[in-house]
C-alpha positions in Angstrom: 102.8 139.0 106.0 106.5 139.7 106.1 107.6 143.3 105.4 109.2 144.3 102.1 112.3 145.2 104.1 112.4 141.6 105.5 112.5 140.1 102.0 115.5 142.4 101.1 117.3 141.6 104.2 116.6 137.8 103.7 118.3 137.8 100.4 121.5 139.3 102.0 121.8 136.5 104.5 124.4 134.0 104.3 123.7 130.3 104.5 126.7 128.0 104.5 127.0 124.8 102.6 129.0 123.1 105.2 130.6 124.0 108.7 133.2 126.7 109.1 136.1 124.6 110.3 138.5 127.5 110.4 140.2 128.0 113.8 137.9 129.7 116.1 140.4 132.5 117.0 140.3 133.4 113.4 136.4 133.4 113.4 136.2 135.4 116.5 138.6 138.1 115.1 136.8 138.3 111.8 133.4 138.8 113.5 134.7 141.4 115.9 136.6 143.3 113.0 133.3 143.4 111.0 131.3 145.2 113.8 134.3 147.1 115.5 133.2 150.5 113.9 129.5 149.9 113.9 128.0 153.2 115.4 125.9 152.8 118.6 122.7 154.8 119.7 123.6 158.4 120.6 124.5 158.7 124.3 125.6 155.0 124.6 128.2 154.7 127.3 130.3 151.5 127.9 131.8 150.8 131.3 134.4 148.0 131.3 134.4 145.8 134.4 135.8 142.6 135.9 133.5 140.6 137.8 134.7 137.4 139.3 137.8 137.7 136.9 135.3 137.6 134.0 135.3 140.8 131.5 131.9 142.4 131.3 130.6 145.5 129.8 127.9 147.8 131.4 126.2 149.4 128.6 123.7 152.2 129.1 121.5 154.3 126.7 118.7 156.5 127.7 118.5 155.1 131.2 115.1 155.7 132.9 115.5 153.0 135.9 118.9 152.2 137.0 117.8 150.1 139.8 117.1 147.3 137.4 119.8 145.3 135.6 119.7 143.2 132.5 122.3 140.6 132.4 122.9 139.7 128.8 124.5 136.5 127.4 125.7 136.8 123.8 125.2 134.2 121.0 127.8 132.5 119.0 127.3 128.6 119.3 129.4 128.6 122.7 132.5 129.1 120.4 132.5 132.5 119.1 130.9 136.0 119.9 131.7 138.5 122.6 130.7 141.6 124.3 132.0 143.6 121.2 130.0 141.5 118.6 126.9 142.2 120.6 127.5 145.9 121.6 124.9 147.2 119.2 122.1 144.7 120.2 122.8 145.2 123.9 122.8 149.1 123.4 119.5 148.9 121.4 118.1 146.7 124.2 119.1 149.3 126.9 117.6 152.1 124.9 114.3 150.3 124.5 113.9 149.1 128.0 115.5 152.3 129.6 117.7 150.3 131.9 121.4 149.2 132.0 122.5 146.1 130.6 125.6 144.1 131.7 127.0 142.1 128.8 129.0 139.0 130.0 132.1 137.7 128.2 131.9 134.1 129.4 134.7 131.9 128.4 134.2 130.0 125.1 134.7 126.4 123.9 136.8 124.5 122.8 139.5 126.2 125.0 136.9 126.1 127.8 134.4 123.4 127.4 131.2 122.8 129.3 130.5 123.7 132.2 133.1 126.7 132.2 131.0 129.3 130.3 128.0 128.5 132.5 129.9 128.6 135.7 131.1 132.0 134.5 127.6 133.1 134.2 126.4 131.9 137.5 129.5 133.3 139.4 128.8 136.7 137.7 125.3 136.6 139.0 126.2 135.5 142.4 128.6 138.3 142.7 126.0 140.7 141.7 123.5 139.5 144.3 126.0 139.4 147.0 127.4 142.9 146.5 124.9 145.2 144.5 121.6 143.9 143.6 118.5 141.9 145.1 117.5 139.1 142.7 114.4 140.8 142.0 116.3 143.6 140.4 117.9 141.4 137.8 116.6 140.1 134.4 118.5 137.4 132.3 118.4 137.8 128.5 120.5 136.2 125.7 120.2 135.1 122.1 120.9 131.8 120.4 123.5 129.9 122.5 123.2 132.8 125.0 119.5 132.1 125.3 120.3 128.6 125.9 122.7 129.7 128.8 120.0 131.8 130.2 117.9 128.6 130.6 120.9 126.6 131.9 122.0 129.4 134.3 118.4 129.5 136.0 118.3 125.8 136.3 121.7 125.6 137.9 120.8 128.3 140.2 117.6 126.7 141.2 119.3 123.3 141.6 121.8 125.0 144.1 119.0 126.8 146.0 120.1 130.2 144.9 117.5 133.0 144.5 116.6 133.2 140.8 116.5 136.5 138.8 113.0 138.2 138.2 112.7 137.0 134.6 114.4 135.4 131.7 114.3 136.6 127.9 115.3 133.9 125.6 115.8 135.1 121.8 116.0 132.3 119.1 117.4 130.2 122.0 119.4 127.0 121.3 118.1 124.7 123.9 118.6 121.0 122.4 122.1 120.1 121.3 120.9 116.7 120.5 119.2 118.4 117.6 116.0 116.3 117.9 113.4 118.9 117.4 110.9 118.5 114.3 112.0 121.9 112.9 115.5 120.7 112.2 114.0 119.0 109.3 110.7 120.9 108.7 112.4 124.2 108.5 115.7 123.0 106.8 114.8 124.7 103.4 113.2 127.8 105.0 116.0 128.7 107.3 118.3 131.3 105.5 121.2 131.1 107.9 121.8 127.8 109.9 122.4 124.3 108.8 122.4 121.3 110.9 125.8 119.9 110.1 127.1 123.3 111.4 125.3 123.0 114.8 126.6 119.5 115.2 130.0 120.5 114.5 129.8 123.5 117.0 128.1 121.2 119.7 131.1 118.8 119.4 133.6 121.5 120.5 131.4 122.5 123.3 130.5 119.2 125.0 131.3 115.6 124.9 128.6 113.6 122.9 127.6 111.7 126.2 126.6 115.0 127.8 124.5 116.5 125.0 121.3 115.5 126.7 122.4 116.7 130.1 119.8 119.1 131.3 122.2 121.9 131.9 123.4 121.5 128.3 120.1 120.9 126.6 117.5 122.5 129.0 114.6 120.9 126.9 115.3 117.8 129.0 115.3 119.5 132.4 112.5 119.5 134.9 111.2 123.2 134.5 109.5 123.8 137.8 110.3 126.9 139.9 111.5 129.1 137.1 110.8 132.8 136.9 108.5 134.5 134.4 109.8 133.8 130.7 109.7 135.6 127.5 110.7 133.6 124.4 111.0 134.9 120.8 111.8 132.5 117.9 111.4 133.0 114.2 108.9 130.7 112.2 111.7 129.7 109.8 114.5 128.7 112.2 115.5 125.2 112.3 115.7 125.7 116.0 112.1 126.8 116.3 111.1 123.5 118.1 113.6 124.3 120.9 111.7 127.2 121.8 108.3 125.8 121.4 109.0 122.5 123.4 110.7 124.3 126.0 107.8 126.7 126.5 105.4 124.0 126.5 107.2 122.0 129.1 107.7 125.0 131.2 104.0 125.9 131.2 103.4 122.2 132.2 105.6 122.9 135.0 103.4 125.8 136.1 105.7 128.5 134.8 104.3 131.7 133.4 105.7 131.7 129.7 105.0 134.1 127.0 106.1 132.5 123.6 106.0 134.3 120.3 106.8 132.6 117.0 107.4 135.3 114.4 105.8 134.9 111.0 108.5 134.1 108.3 111.5 135.3 110.6 115.0 133.9 110.8 117.5 133.3 113.7 117.9 136.4 115.9 116.4 138.6 113.5 116.3 141.1 116.4 119.8 142.1 115.4 118.4 144.1 112.3 116.5 146.7 114.4 115.6 149.4 113.7 116.1 148.8 109.8 113.7 145.7 110.0 110.2 146.6 111.1 109.6 143.1 112.6 113.0 143.4 114.6 111.9 146.8 115.9 108.4 145.5 117.0 110.2 142.5 118.7 112.6 144.9 120.6 109.5 147.1 121.6 107.6 144.1 122.9 110.6 143.0 124.8 110.7 146.5 126.4 107.0 146.3 127.2 107.7 143.0 129.0 110.4 144.4 131.1 108.5 147.3 131.9 105.6 145.2 133.0 107.6 143.4 135.7 
């Protein structure tokens, strides 16, 4: 049964009628301006870093174990979003888990189309394991397109025989840019945020049509053997619900330990509403339990 608070928040969510075709620099600035002054949890610190020429932010709050690092990949359809837009989510994740989180400002399309952003993530990870951390000390996490990049990065690392991180956390991941999942239609009227035409428009700026089913673009089409432990959260009412479910089922068939949870009546990346939304805080707490159990 959804909480009363979820019903209130749901009414405030904006679902577009058609894709936002304004220039992406305008959209990016608008999103950053909207969250620029949002307060972070007390005690949060932000350390700006350049790793392999990629801007990153090391965000820490209530650190208990500094020997482990979460590498976080923000959402935004591969075309918008940044370390700034996701600072609050990352700080809350650091606070819940008690470990530092490195937020990666991978380059965005259409200025930098596939595979540039993916290469940025892989290069940041390689720098970390070559200079500071053992792979077993790193956890990948990401939401939406960033959740898809978590899967893609692990696949690319595996394909190149590079040691994988200890685990991956995928929050409302976009894992099929061909948009063939059943939920694209079955949840169309239930999803309070996302429309299919916007996803298609965004995908067209990230990758050529001929590559939409490439396993590094749409990991649901990949062979999923030899991946680390995975935690996947998705909302019941997302049109992307099938991405998470199909990926989890395929990974399990490939012998991967996967924990999948479909959250009743929830929407895309509902975690962003913690702590005000009880379901979001519960989801964040469950992610923290997963991390602490590794």
